[in-house]
mmJSON file of the N, C-alpha and C atoms, coordinates in Angstrom:
{"data_MODEL":{"atom_site":{
"group_PDB":["ATOM","ATOM","ATOM","ATOM","ATOM","ATOM","ATOM","ATOM","ATOM","ATOM","ATOM","ATOM","ATOM","ATOM","ATOM","ATOM","ATOM","ATOM","ATOM","ATOM","ATOM","ATOM","ATOM","ATOM","ATOM","ATOM","ATOM","ATOM","ATOM","ATOM","ATOM","ATOM","ATOM","ATOM","ATOM","ATOM","ATOM","ATOM","ATOM","ATOM","ATOM","ATOM","ATOM","ATOM","ATOM","ATOM","ATOM","ATOM","ATOM","ATOM","ATOM","ATOM","ATOM","ATOM","ATOM","ATOM","ATOM","ATOM","ATOM","ATOM","ATOM","ATOM","ATOM","ATOM","ATOM","ATOM","ATOM","ATOM","ATOM","ATOM","ATOM","ATOM","ATOM","ATOM","ATOM","ATOM","ATOM","ATOM","ATOM","ATOM","ATOM","ATOM","ATOM","ATOM","ATOM","ATOM","ATOM","ATOM","ATOM","ATOM","ATOM","ATOM","ATOM","ATOM","ATOM","ATOM","ATOM","ATOM","ATOM","ATOM","ATOM","ATOM","ATOM","ATOM","ATOM","ATOM","ATOM","ATOM","ATOM","ATOM","ATOM","ATOM","ATOM","ATOM","ATOM","ATOM","ATOM","ATOM","ATOM","ATOM","ATOM","ATOM","ATOM","ATOM","ATOM","ATOM","ATOM","ATOM","ATOM","ATOM","ATOM","ATOM","ATOM","ATOM","ATOM","ATOM","ATOM","ATOM","ATOM","ATOM","ATOM","ATOM","ATOM","ATOM","ATOM","ATOM","ATOM","ATOM","ATOM","ATOM","ATOM","ATOM","ATOM","ATOM","ATOM","ATOM","ATOM","ATOM","ATOM","ATOM","ATOM","ATOM","ATOM","ATOM","ATOM","ATOM","ATOM","ATOM","ATOM","ATOM","ATOM","ATOM","ATOM","ATOM","ATOM","ATOM","ATOM","ATOM","ATOM","ATOM","ATOM","ATOM","ATOM","ATOM","ATOM","ATOM","ATOM","ATOM","ATOM","ATOM","ATOM","ATOM","ATOM","ATOM","ATOM","ATOM","ATOM","ATOM","ATOM","ATOM","ATOM","ATOM","ATOM","ATOM"],
"id":[1,2,3,4,5,6,7,8,9,10,11,12,13,14,15,16,17,18,19,20,21,22,23,24,25,26,27,28,29,30,31,32,33,34,35,36,37,38,39,40,41,42,43,44,45,46,47,48,49,50,51,52,53,54,55,56,57,58,59,60,61,62,63,64,65,66,67,68,69,70,71,72,73,74,75,76,77,78,79,80,81,82,83,84,85,86,87,88,89,90,91,92,93,94,95,96,97,98,99,100,101,102,103,104,105,106,107,108,109,110,111,112,113,114,115,116,117,118,119,120,121,122,123,124,125,126,127,128,129,130,131,132,133,134,135,136,137,138,139,140,141,142,143,144,145,146,147,148,149,150,151,152,153,154,155,156,157,158,159,160,161,162,163,164,165,166,167,168,169,170,171,172,173,174,175,176,177,178,179,180,181,182,183,184,185,186,187,188,189,190,191,192,193,194,195,196,197,198,199,200,201,202,203,204],
"type_symbol":["N","C","C","N","C","C","N","C","C","N","C","C","N","C","C","N","C","C","N","C","C","N","C","C","N","C","C","N","C","C","N","C","C","N","C","C","N","C","C","N","C","C","N","C","C","N","C","C","N","C","C","N","C","C","N","C","C","N","C","C","N","C","C","N","C","C","N","C","C","N","C","C","N","C","C","N","C","C","N","C","C","N","C","C","N","C","C","N","C","C","N","C","C","N","C","C","N","C","C","N","C","C","N","C","C","N","C","C","N","C","C","N","C","C","N","C","C","N","C","C","N","C","C","N","C","C","N","C","C","N","C","C","N","C","C","N","C","C","N","C","C","N","C","C","N","C","C","N","C","C","N","C","C","N","C","C","N","C","C","N","C","C","N","C","C","N","C","C","N","C","C","N","C","C","N","C","C","N","C","C","N","C","C","N","C","C","N","C","C","N","C","C","N","C","C","N","C","C","N","C","C","N","C","C"],
"label_atom_id":["N","CA","C","N","CA","C","N","CA","C","N","CA","C","N","CA","C","N","CA","C","N","CA","C","N","CA","C","N","CA","C","N","CA","C","N","CA","C","N","CA","C","N","CA","C","N","CA","C","N","CA","C","N","CA","C","N","CA","C","N","CA","C","N","CA","C","N","CA","C","N","CA","C","N","CA","C","N","CA","C","N","CA","C","N","CA","C","N","CA","C","N","CA","C","N","CA","C","N","CA","C","N","CA","C","N","CA","C","N","CA","C","N","CA","C","N","CA","C","N","CA","C","N","CA","C","N","CA","C","N","CA","C","N","CA","C","N","CA","C","N","CA","C","N","CA","C","N","CA","C","N","CA","C","N","CA","C","N","CA","C","N","CA","C","N","CA","C","N","CA","C","N","CA","C","N","CA","C","N","CA","C","N","CA","C","N","CA","C","N","CA","C","N","CA","C","N","CA","C","N","CA","C","N","CA","C","N","CA","C","N","CA","C","N","CA","C","N","CA","C","N","CA","C","N","CA","C","N","CA","C","N","CA","C","N","CA","C"],
"label_alt_id":[null,null,null,null,null,null,null,null,null,null,null,null,null,null,null,null,null,null,null,null,null,null,null,null,null,null,null,null,null,null,null,null,null,null,null,null,null,null,null,null,null,null,null,null,null,null,null,null,null,null,null,null,null,null,null,null,null,null,null,null,null,null,null,null,null,null,null,null,null,null,null,null,null,null,null,null,null,null,null,null,null,null,null,null,null,null,null,null,null,null,null,null,null,null,null,null,null,null,null,null,null,null,null,null,null,null,null,null,null,null,null,null,null,null,null,null,null,null,null,null,null,null,null,null,null,null,null,null,null,null,null,null,null,null,null,null,null,null,null,null,null,null,null,null,null,null,null,null,null,null,null,null,null,null,null,null,null,null,null,null,null,null,null,null,null,null,null,null,null,null,null,null,null,null,null,null,null,null,null,null,null,null,null,null,null,null,null,null,null,null,null,null,null,null,null,null,null,null,null,null,null,null,null,null],
"label_comp_id":["MET","MET","MET","LYS","LYS","LYS","TYR","TYR","TYR","LEU","LEU","LEU","ARG","ARG","ARG","GLY","GLY","GLY","PRO","PRO","PRO","LEU","LEU","LEU","TYR","TYR","TYR","LEU","LEU","LEU","ASP","ASP","ASP","ILE","ILE","ILE","THR","THR","THR","ALA","ALA","ALA","LYS","LYS","LYS","GLY","GLY","GLY","LEU","LEU","LEU","CYS","CYS","CYS","ILE","ILE","ILE","LEU","LEU","LEU","GLY","GLY","GLY","ALA","ALA","ALA","ALA","ALA","ALA","LEU","LEU","LEU","MET","MET","MET","ILE","ILE","ILE","PHE","PHE","PHE","GLY","GLY","GLY","ARG","ARG","ARG","GLY","GLY","GLY","GLY","GLY","GLY","TRP","TRP","TRP","PHE","PHE","PHE","TYR","TYR","TYR","ALA","ALA","ALA","GLY","GLY","GLY","VAL","VAL","VAL","ALA","ALA","ALA","THR","THR","THR","VAL","VAL","VAL","VAL","VAL","VAL","LEU","LEU","LEU","GLY","GLY","GLY","VAL","VAL","VAL","LEU","LEU","LEU","PHE","PHE","PHE","ILE","ILE","ILE","GLY","GLY","GLY","ALA","ALA","ALA","SER","SER","SER","LEU","LEU","LEU","MET","MET","MET","SER","SER","SER","THR","THR","THR","ARG","ARG","ARG","HIS","HIS","HIS","LEU","LEU","LEU","ARG","ARG","ARG","GLN","GLN","GLN","ARG","ARG","ARG","GLY","GLY","GLY","TRP","TRP","TRP","ASP","ASP","ASP","GLY","GLY","GLY","THR","THR","THR","LYS","LYS","LYS","ARG","ARG","ARG","SER","SER","SER"],
"label_asym_id":["A","A","A","A","A","A","A","A","A","A","A","A","A","A","A","A","A","A","A","A","A","A","A","A","A","A","A","A","A","A","A","A","A","A","A","A","A","A","A","A","A","A","A","A","A","A","A","A","A","A","A","A","A","A","A","A","A","A","A","A","A","A","A","A","A","A","A","A","A","A","A","A","A","A","A","A","A","A","A","A","A","A","A","A","A","A","A","A","A","A","A","A","A","A","A","A","A","A","A","A","A","A","A","A","A","A","A","A","A","A","A","A","A","A","A","A","A","A","A","A","A","A","A","A","A","A","A","A","A","A","A","A","A","A","A","A","A","A","A","A","A","A","A","A","A","A","A","A","A","A","A","A","A","A","A","A","A","A","A","A","A","A","A","A","A","A","A","A","A","A","A","A","A","A","A","A","A","A","A","A","A","A","A","A","A","A","A","A","A","A","A","A","A","A","A","A","A","A","A","A","A","A","A","A"],
"label_entity_id":["1","1","1","1","1","1","1","1","1","1","1","1","1","1","1","1","1","1","1","1","1","1","1","1","1","1","1","1","1","1","1","1","1","1","1","1","1","1","1","1","1","1","1","1","1","1","1","1","1","1","1","1","1","1","1","1","1","1","1","1","1","1","1","1","1","1","1","1","1","1","1","1","1","1","1","1","1","1","1","1","1","1","1","1","1","1","1","1","1","1","1","1","1","1","1","1","1","1","1","1","1","1","1","1","1","1","1","1","1","1","1","1","1","1","1","1","1","1","1","1","1","1","1","1","1","1","1","1","1","1","1","1","1","1","1","1","1","1","1","1","1","1","1","1","1","1","1","1","1","1","1","1","1","1","1","1","1","1","1","1","1","1","1","1","1","1","1","1","1","1","1","1","1","1","1","1","1","1","1","1","1","1","1","1","1","1","1","1","1","1","1","1","1","1","1","1","1","1","1","1","1","1","1","1"],
"label_seq_id":[1,1,1,2,2,2,3,3,3,4,4,4,5,5,5,6,6,6,7,7,7,8,8,8,9,9,9,10,10,10,11,11,11,12,12,12,13,13,13,14,14,14,15,15,15,16,16,16,17,17,17,18,18,18,19,19,19,20,20,20,21,21,21,22,22,22,23,23,23,24,24,24,25,25,25,26,26,26,27,27,27,28,28,28,29,29,29,30,30,30,31,31,31,32,32,32,33,33,33,34,34,34,35,35,35,36,36,36,37,37,37,38,38,38,39,39,39,40,40,40,41,41,41,42,42,42,43,43,43,44,44,44,45,45,45,46,46,46,47,47,47,48,48,48,49,49,49,50,50,50,51,51,51,52,52,52,53,53,53,54,54,54,55,55,55,56,56,56,57,57,57,58,58,58,59,59,59,60,60,60,61,61,61,62,62,62,63,63,63,64,64,64,65,65,65,66,66,66,67,67,67,68,68,68],
"pdbx_PDB_ins_code":[null,null,null,null,null,null,null,null,null,null,null,null,null,null,null,null,null,null,null,null,null,null,null,null,null,null,null,null,null,null,null,null,null,null,null,null,null,null,null,null,null,null,null,null,null,null,null,null,null,null,null,null,null,null,null,null,null,null,null,null,null,null,null,null,null,null,null,null,null,null,null,null,null,null,null,null,null,null,null,null,null,null,null,null,null,null,null,null,null,null,null,null,null,null,null,null,null,null,null,null,null,null,null,null,null,null,null,null,null,null,null,null,null,null,null,null,null,null,null,null,null,null,null,null,null,null,null,null,null,null,null,null,null,null,null,null,null,null,null,null,null,null,null,null,null,null,null,null,null,null,null,null,null,null,null,null,null,null,null,null,null,null,null,null,null,null,null,null,null,null,null,null,null,null,null,null,null,null,null,null,null,null,null,null,null,null,null,null,null,null,null,null,null,null,null,null,null,null,null,null,null,null,null,null],
"Cartn_x":[129.885,129.05,127.707,127.188,126.21,126.504,127.735,128.256,128.357,128.273,127.976,126.955,125.761,124.89,124.665,124.567,124.625,125.132,126.323,127.341,126.685,126.227,125.614,124.603,123.448,122.006,122.827,123.749,123.983,124.342,125.653,125.712,125.032,123.98,122.874,121.893,121.606,120.713,121.495,123.05,123.501,123.917,124.296,124.021,122.929,121.281,120.255,119.978,120.193,120.104,121.101,122.529,123.051,122.624,121.872,120.933,119.912,118.947,117.891,118.247,119.38,119.867,120.183,120.88,121.25,120.324,119.647,117.956,117.507,117.266,116.567,117.126,118.4,119.341,119.068,118.873,119.039,117.623,116.686,115.01,114.154,115.169,113.761,114.227,113.399,113.834,113.017,114.017,113.69,114.045,112.949,114.085,114.102,113.581,113.902,115.25,116.241,117.396,118.253,117.639,118.657,117.69,116.872,116.442,117.774,118.019,118.585,120.233,120.891,121.75,122.174,121.285,120.889,120.826,120.015,120.129,121.354,122.235,123.611,124.549,124.213,125.125,124.787,123.263,123.141,123.721,123.738,124.13,125.944,126.149,127.717,128.26,127.47,127.358,126.789,126.25,126.04,126.903,127.689,129.014,130.023,130.058,130.849,130.777,129.546,129.459,129.413,129.227,129.184,130.868,131.605,132.976,133.403,133.298,133.613,133.002,131.831,131.158,132.024,132.966,133.406,135.204,135.054,137.198,137.278,136.285,137.386,136.813,136.123,135.545,136.785,137.429,138.522,139.599,139.975,141.009,141.105,139.916,139.38,139.618,139.992,139.865,138.144,137.873,136.376,136.3,137.446,137.472,137.294,137.42,137.647,138.464,139.897,140.808,141.544,141.998,142.646,143.971,143.813,145.013,146.534,147.388,148.273,148.748],
"Cartn_y":[328.368,327.355,326.57,327.47,327.16,326.178,325.984,325.136,323.626,324.067,322.207,321.676,322.293,321.646,320.397,320.629,318.957,317.999,318.029,317.156,316.696,317.242,316.819,315.966,316.32,315.663,314.533,314.287,313.367,312.123,312.628,311.733,311.154,311.937,311.538,310.451,311.028,309.63,308.62,308.66,307.146,306.532,307.167,306.018,305.541,306.412,306.122,304.845,304.922,303.447,302.251,302.391,301.516,301.001,301.745,301.332,300.662,301.204,300.138,298.805,299.191,297.936,296.61,297.284,296.218,296.046,296.156,296.07,294.898,295.306,294.4,292.847,293.082,291.61,291.099,291.794,290.84,290.6,290.948,290.204,290.566,290.527,290.094,288.712,288.541,286.425,286.847,285.675,285.563,286.814,287.286,288.655,289.903,289.795,291.168,291.25,289.984,290.079,290.699,290.492,291.337,292.123,293.154,294.381,294.836,293.997,294.612,294.708,294.295,294.213,295.384,295.587,296.405,297.983,298.073,299.267,299.538,298.489,299.146,299.376,298.465,299.21,300.74,301.421,302.19,303.548,302.804,304.12,303.866,302.861,302.795,304.051,304.26,304.929,306.273,306.537,308.107,308.365,307.859,307.72,308.49,307.95,308.088,309.34,309.934,311.325,311.762,311.867,312.542,313.266,312.208,312.478,313.328,312.929,313.419,314.702,315.563,316.556,317.695,316.566,317.443,317.503,316.861,317.0,318.38,319.263,320.812,321.428,321.683,322.364,322.023,321.264,321.062,321.746,322.289,323.215,324.439,324.799,326.101,326.209,327.188,327.549,328.053,328.189,328.802,330.191,330.881,332.514,332.363,331.271,331.164,331.284,331.432,331.76,330.474,329.943,328.657,328.438,327.4,326.835,326.312,326.28,326.003,324.18],
"Cartn_z":[-73.194,-73.219,-73.543,-74.482,-75.462,-76.425,-76.424,-77.702,-77.143,-75.876,-75.547,-75.365,-75.707,-75.279,-76.331,-77.784,-78.437,-78.206,-77.723,-77.121,-75.78,-74.903,-73.928,-74.295,-75.08,-75.445,-75.541,-76.987,-77.158,-76.53,-75.724,-74.501,-73.704,-73.293,-72.067,-73.261,-74.453,-74.916,-75.772,-75.39,-75.655,-74.541,-73.808,-72.321,-71.833,-72.279,-71.974,-72.963,-74.172,-75.212,-74.549,-73.979,-73.409,-72.337,-71.1,-70.512,-70.537,-71.682,-71.999,-72.628,-73.788,-74.433,-73.345,-72.404,-71.148,-70.873,-70.073,-69.485,-70.418,-71.776,-72.723,-72.801,-72.628,-72.96,-71.833,-70.095,-69.224,-68.528,-69.125,-68.974,-69.908,-70.985,-72.548,-73.071,-73.269,-73.884,-75.66,-76.033,-77.621,-78.396,-79.31,-79.893,-79.141,-77.913,-77.222,-77.115,-76.871,-76.339,-77.71,-78.779,-80.253,-80.462,-80.007,-79.985,-78.47,-77.524,-76.291,-77.269,-77.927,-78.675,-80.123,-80.359,-81.997,-80.831,-79.602,-78.997,-78.215,-77.938,-77.631,-78.296,-79.444,-80.617,-81.207,-81.255,-81.36,-80.225,-79.062,-78.045,-78.488,-78.635,-78.677,-79.621,-81.222,-82.369,-81.653,-80.806,-80.658,-79.429,-78.916,-78.163,-79.064,-80.216,-81.036,-81.441,-81.911,-82.233,-81.689,-80.052,-78.898,-78.878,-78.867,-78.971,-80.181,-81.392,-82.812,-82.269,-81.828,-81.812,-81.073,-79.709,-79.026,-78.963,-80.018,-80.196,-80.926,-81.614,-82.125,-81.211,-79.92,-78.801,-78.089,-77.528,-76.368,-76.775,-78.18,-78.448,-78.03,-77.932,-77.352,-76.468,-75.429,-74.013,-73.653,-72.379,-71.959,-72.051,-73.104,-72.597,-74.256,-75.514,-76.95,-77.172,-76.446,-77.044,-77.651,-78.583,-78.99,-78.393,-77.902,-77.298,-78.339,-78.184,-78.615,-77.997],
"occupancy":[1.0,1.0,1.0,1.0,1.0,1.0,1.0,1.0,1.0,1.0,1.0,1.0,1.0,1.0,1.0,1.0,1.0,1.0,1.0,1.0,1.0,1.0,1.0,1.0,1.0,1.0,1.0,1.0,1.0,1.0,1.0,1.0,1.0,1.0,1.0,1.0,1.0,1.0,1.0,1.0,1.0,1.0,1.0,1.0,1.0,1.0,1.0,1.0,1.0,1.0,1.0,1.0,1.0,1.0,1.0,1.0,1.0,1.0,1.0,1.0,1.0,1.0,1.0,1.0,1.0,1.0,1.0,1.0,1.0,1.0,1.0,1.0,1.0,1.0,1.0,1.0,1.0,1.0,1.0,1.0,1.0,1.0,1.0,1.0,1.0,1.0,1.0,1.0,1.0,1.0,1.0,1.0,1.0,1.0,1.0,1.0,1.0,1.0,1.0,1.0,1.0,1.0,1.0,1.0,1.0,1.0,1.0,1.0,1.0,1.0,1.0,1.0,1.0,1.0,1.0,1.0,1.0,1.0,1.0,1.0,1.0,1.0,1.0,1.0,1.0,1.0,1.0,1.0,1.0,1.0,1.0,1.0,1.0,1.0,1.0,1.0,1.0,1.0,1.0,1.0,1.0,1.0,1.0,1.0,1.0,1.0,1.0,1.0,1.0,1.0,1.0,1.0,1.0,1.0,1.0,1.0,1.0,1.0,1.0,1.0,1.0,1.0,1.0,1.0,1.0,1.0,1.0,1.0,1.0,1.0,1.0,1.0,1.0,1.0,1.0,1.0,1.0,1.0,1.0,1.0,1.0,1.0,1.0,1.0,1.0,1.0,1.0,1.0,1.0,1.0,1.0,1.0,1.0,1.0,1.0,1.0,1.0,1.0,1.0,1.0,1.0,1.0,1.0,1.0],
"B_iso_or_equiv":[0.0,0.0,0.0,0.0,0.0,0.0,0.0,0.0,0.0,0.0,0.0,0.0,0.0,0.0,0.0,0.0,0.0,0.0,0.0,0.0,0.0,0.0,0.0,0.0,0.0,0.0,0.0,0.0,0.0,0.0,0.0,0.0,0.0,0.0,0.0,0.0,0.0,0.0,0.0,0.0,0.0,0.0,0.0,0.0,0.0,0.0,0.0,0.0,0.0,0.0,0.0,0.0,0.0,0.0,0.0,0.0,0.0,0.0,0.0,0.0,0.0,0.0,0.0,0.0,0.0,0.0,0.0,0.0,0.0,0.0,0.0,0.0,0.0,0.0,0.0,0.0,0.0,0.0,0.0,0.0,0.0,0.0,0.0,0.0,0.0,0.0,0.0,0.0,0.0,0.0,0.0,0.0,0.0,0.0,0.0,0.0,0.0,0.0,0.0,0.0,0.0,0.0,0.0,0.0,0.0,0.0,0.0,0.0,0.0,0.0,0.0,0.0,0.0,0.0,0.0,0.0,0.0,0.0,0.0,0.0,0.0,0.0,0.0,0.0,0.0,0.0,0.0,0.0,0.0,0.0,0.0,0.0,0.0,0.0,0.0,0.0,0.0,0.0,0.0,0.0,0.0,0.0,0.0,0.0,0.0,0.0,0.0,0.0,0.0,0.0,0.0,0.0,0.0,0.0,0.0,0.0,0.0,0.0,0.0,0.0,0.0,0.0,0.0,0.0,0.0,0.0,0.0,0.0,0.0,0.0,0.0,0.0,0.0,0.0,0.0,0.0,0.0,0.0,0.0,0.0,0.0,0.0,0.0,0.0,0.0,0.0,0.0,0.0,0.0,0.0,0.0,0.0,0.0,0.0,0.0,0.0,0.0,0.0,0.0,0.0,0.0,0.0,0.0,0.0],
"pdbx_formal_charge":[null,null,null,null,null,null,null,null,null,null,null,null,null,null,null,null,null,null,null,null,null,null,null,null,null,null,null,null,null,null,null,null,null,null,null,null,null,null,null,null,null,null,null,null,null,null,null,null,null,null,null,null,null,null,null,null,null,null,null,null,null,null,null,null,null,null,null,null,null,null,null,null,null,null,null,null,null,null,null,null,null,null,null,null,null,null,null,null,null,null,null,null,null,null,null,null,null,null,null,null,null,null,null,null,null,null,null,null,null,null,null,null,null,null,null,null,null,null,null,null,null,null,null,null,null,null,null,null,null,null,null,null,null,null,null,null,null,null,null,null,null,null,null,null,null,null,null,null,null,null,null,null,null,null,null,null,null,null,null,null,null,null,null,null,null,null,null,null,null,null,null,null,null,null,null,null,null,null,null,null,null,null,null,null,null,null,null,null,null,null,null,null,null,null,null,null,null,null,null,null,null,null,null,null],
"auth_seq_id":[1,1,1,2,2,2,3,3,3,4,4,4,5,5,5,6,6,6,7,7,7,8,8,8,9,9,9,10,10,10,11,11,11,12,12,12,13,13,13,14,14,14,15,15,15,16,16,16,17,17,17,18,18,18,19,19,19,20,20,20,21,21,21,22,22,22,23,23,23,24,24,24,25,25,25,26,26,26,27,27,27,28,28,28,29,29,29,30,30,30,31,31,31,32,32,32,33,33,33,34,34,34,35,35,35,36,36,36,37,37,37,38,38,38,39,39,39,40,40,40,41,41,41,42,42,42,43,43,43,44,44,44,45,45,45,46,46,46,47,47,47,48,48,48,49,49,49,50,50,50,51,51,51,52,52,52,53,53,53,54,54,54,55,55,55,56,56,56,57,57,57,58,58,58,59,59,59,60,60,60,61,61,61,62,62,62,63,63,63,64,64,64,65,65,65,66,66,66,67,67,67,68,68,68],
"auth_comp_id":["MET","MET","MET","LYS","LYS","LYS","TYR","TYR","TYR","LEU","LEU","LEU","ARG","ARG","ARG","GLY","GLY","GLY","PRO","PRO","PRO","LEU","LEU","LEU","TYR","TYR","TYR","LEU","LEU","LEU","ASP","ASP","ASP","ILE","ILE","ILE","THR","THR","THR","ALA","ALA","ALA","LYS","LYS","LYS","GLY","GLY","GLY","LEU","LEU","LEU","CYS","CYS","CYS","ILE","ILE","ILE","LEU","LEU","LEU","GLY","GLY","GLY","ALA","ALA","ALA","ALA","ALA","ALA","LEU","LEU","LEU","MET","MET","MET","ILE","ILE","ILE","PHE","PHE","PHE","GLY","GLY","GLY","ARG","ARG","ARG","GLY","GLY","GLY","GLY","GLY","GLY","TRP","TRP","TRP","PHE","PHE","PHE","TYR","TYR","TYR","ALA","ALA","ALA","GLY","GLY","GLY","VAL","VAL","VAL","ALA","ALA","ALA","THR","THR","THR","VAL","VAL","VAL","VAL","VAL","VAL","LEU","LEU","LEU","GLY","GLY","GLY","VAL","VAL","VAL","LEU","LEU","LEU","PHE","PHE","PHE","ILE","ILE","ILE","GLY","GLY","GLY","ALA","ALA","ALA","SER","SER","SER","LEU","LEU","LEU","MET","MET","MET","SER","SER","SER","THR","THR","THR","ARG","ARG","ARG","HIS","HIS","HIS","LEU","LEU","LEU","ARG","ARG","ARG","GLN","GLN","GLN","ARG","ARG","ARG","GLY","GLY","GLY","TRP","TRP","TRP","ASP","ASP","ASP","GLY","GLY","GLY","THR","THR","THR","LYS","LYS","LYS","ARG","ARG","ARG","SER","SER","SER"],
"auth_asym_id":["A","A","A","A","A","A","A","A","A","A","A","A","A","A","A","A","A","A","A","A","A","A","A","A","A","A","A","A","A","A","A","A","A","A","A","A","A","A","A","A","A","A","A","A","A","A","A","A","A","A","A","A","A","A","A","A","A","A","A","A","A","A","A","A","A","A","A","A","A","A","A","A","A","A","A","A","A","A","A","A","A","A","A","A","A","A","A","A","A","A","A","A","A","A","A","A","A","A","A","A","A","A","A","A","A","A","A","A","A","A","A","A","A","A","A","A","A","A","A","A","A","A","A","A","A","A","A","A","A","A","A","A","A","A","A","A","A","A","A","A","A","A","A","A","A","A","A","A","A","A","A","A","A","A","A","A","A","A","A","A","A","A","A","A","A","A","A","A","A","A","A","A","A","A","A","A","A","A","A","A","A","A","A","A","A","A","A","A","A","A","A","A","A","A","A","A","A","A","A","A","A","A","A","A"],
"auth_atom_id":["N","CA","C","N","CA","C","N","CA","C","N","CA","C","N","CA","C","N","CA","C","N","CA","C","N","CA","C","N","CA","C","N","CA","C","N","CA","C","N","CA","C","N","CA","C","N","CA","C","N","CA","C","N","CA","C","N","CA","C","N","CA","C","N","CA","C","N","CA","C","N","CA","C","N","CA","C","N","CA","C","N","CA","C","N","CA","C","N","CA","C","N","CA","C","N","CA","C","N","CA","C","N","CA","C","N","CA","C","N","CA","C","N","CA","C","N","CA","C","N","CA","C","N","CA","C","N","CA","C","N","CA","C","N","CA","C","N","CA","C","N","CA","C","N","CA","C","N","CA","C","N","CA","C","N","CA","C","N","CA","C","N","CA","C","N","CA","C","N","CA","C","N","CA","C","N","CA","C","N","CA","C","N","CA","C","N","CA","C","N","CA","C","N","CA","C","N","CA","C","N","CA","C","N","CA","C","N","CA","C","N","CA","C","N","CA","C","N","CA","C","N","CA","C","N","CA","C","N","CA","C","N","CA","C","N","CA","C"],
"pdbx_PDB_model_num":[1,1,1,1,1,1,1,1,1,1,1,1,1,1,1,1,1,1,1,1,1,1,1,1,1,1,1,1,1,1,1,1,1,1,1,1,1,1,1,1,1,1,1,1,1,1,1,1,1,1,1,1,1,1,1,1,1,1,1,1,1,1,1,1,1,1,1,1,1,1,1,1,1,1,1,1,1,1,1,1,1,1,1,1,1,1,1,1,1,1,1,1,1,1,1,1,1,1,1,1,1,1,1,1,1,1,1,1,1,1,1,1,1,1,1,1,1,1,1,1,1,1,1,1,1,1,1,1,1,1,1,1,1,1,1,1,1,1,1,1,1,1,1,1,1,1,1,1,1,1,1,1,1,1,1,1,1,1,1,1,1,1,1,1,1,1,1,1,1,1,1,1,1,1,1,1,1,1,1,1,1,1,1,1,1,1,1,1,1,1,1,1,1,1,1,1,1,1,1,1,1,1,1,1]
}}}
């Protein structure tokens, strides 16, 4: 379970950035809209990093044995 801590933090950060970016795009005016777009793009990149970091973990079972 200790190996899932990093991807969990990446996932929480990514979702937070996407929500913050959406709020900036909805309520922001002028340059804040573009800052919201950039924040959402950064959040999507964090989601990709989270998915890539868990890709190798899914091949193992909960007891540490490798699945076929």
